[in-house]
N, C-alpha and C positions, 0 to 999 in steps of 0.2 A: 193367641195365645189358649192355653189349654189349659187353665187353672182347676189344679187341686189337694184341695187342698186334707184330701186327705190321709194322701200319700205327702205330702208334701209336712202334715204336723202326723206322719211315725216315722218321718225323719229327725226331728228334730226332739222327737222320744225317744228314739231307738240309739240315735251314736249321738245326743247330746249338741244337736245344728237349733239349736234355739240360740249359741255366742255369735250363732250369722244377722242374729236381726243389731248385733253394735253396727257392722260394720257400715262406720262412711260418709263411703260410695268414694274414700280417695284417689283411688286408683294407683297405689305406692305399689300394691302387690302384684298387678298386672307391669309395673314399668320397670321393676325389680329382678322381674322372671326371666332365667334368658332365652327358653322357650314359647315367649306369646305369643309369638307371627305368626306359630305351628298352631295355634291352638283357636277352634273357632270362637268361643269368648271368656277374655282373661275372666281372671279369680272373682273381681268383682262386678265382672254384669252374672260370669254362674251364681253367685251369691243371689242378685237380686233377681233374680229366676225365680230361684230356688223359695226365697221371702213372699217373692205372688205369687208362689204355688206349681209355675209353670214349668213340672217333677219330669214329664216327657223329652221335652226341649233342654232341660242342663242331662239329664240322665243318657241322652240321642250324643250330646256331645262329644268331641275328643275332648276335654283342658285337662281334663280329673289322669286321663290316661297318655296326657303326653308327661303327668307334672312327673320329674323325675326329685322330688326328697331334698334337691338342695337346703330349703329351708331361709334361705333368701327372702323371702316370703313373709316368714313369720318374720324372721329378723325385721324390719323394717315397719313393719304395723302396727302404727299407732296407736288401736285397739288391745292389742294384743291375738288378736282370736288365730288361733292354732291351722291355716289354710291348709298343712298340709294334711294334718288329722280327717280334715274334714273333705278334702281330693278323695282319700283312701276311704272316707264314711260311704261318697258319692258313686265309688269305684262295685265298693259291695253292695246299692242295695240295685243297680243297674244290673248288676250281677242275677244278684233279686230274684226284680222283676223281670228277667227273663231277654233285657236288653242285646242285642248282640254284639256277641267282646269283637272289637278290636283287633288288627293286625296284635295289637302295645299289649291287650290282654297276655296272650297265648305265650309272651316272649317273656312280662313279668312268670310267666309258667313253668315256660318253660328252666329259665336263670335259678328259680325259688326250688326245682324238683333233687337236681346233683349239691344242691346247698343244704340241704333238708338232711340228704341222704348220708355225706362225709362232712359235712361243714363248711366246706368252702364248696368255690365255686370251678367245674370240670366245664374248659371249654369246649369240645364234642361231642360231652355233651348236651350240656344247653345248648347247641347250633338240631342237633341232632332232633331235639327234643319240640323244634321252631321250626326245625323243616319239613316232619314229617304230616304236624298239622298246615304249615305252607309248603307247601314244595320249591310249587315255583318263585317266590323268595331266596328261597334255601338258592336255586341254582343261579339266580343273580349276584349271589356273597359267592360261588362255590370260588370263581378265580383270584378276591382277595383269601381265600378260605387257603390256595394252594400256593399264596405266597405266603403266608401265613410261614405255610409248613414247613414250606421250603430252608424259609430261618430260623424255623424249630420255635418258634414264637404261640401254638399250640400246645395243648394240654390233654394229652390223649388220652392218657393213663387218669384212671380217678385217685386223689391220693383222699385220704379217711383224716382229721383232725386229730392229733394223739391224744387225748377227751374224747373220745362220742357221744360218752356215756350221761358225760355235762352237757354236755354240746342241745344232743337231745331234749334235756329237765328243762335248760332255758327254750328249745323250741316250743312244747308244751305251756309252759307257765305262763308262756306269749300269746298261743292259742285259748287257754281258758279262758287269760285274762279281755281276747279280745271275745267274745265268745260272753263274756258277764257285759259290755261295755255294748 
């Protein structure tokens, strides 16, 4: 372990991460997470690393990237810790620190782009955005895409929500609040 108290303190201050000091290491979060078995470290372990200042290991873990924001961990946490929010914060900090982003970030960005533009997901736009960054992964899913297309289960043409201006205002406000936190 290589402690980095400066980076840890920046996480605590900038992202209100000090709340994880309240973690009692019970493991309920990890036990309730549907993807915990695929994570390098469960949320409990990740928080312990952050508390100890091992920010390099924490920011290079796949844990926060695999979080699907189901909030099950938060519902089960006996201390009421905003675990999912801290996962988002760790993702942001990893990007800020130049940690090589995993495919999961690119999938998120590819998903988010059509949503921000049209107010809803467009399957092909999300797949194309991801495929441009990871062509081999896209080729590996081409068979599934063809099957979905044959059954008319892919949306090729983007449809915009009826009140896109209102939706964009909500998105702008969310980004503003994110910058303030």
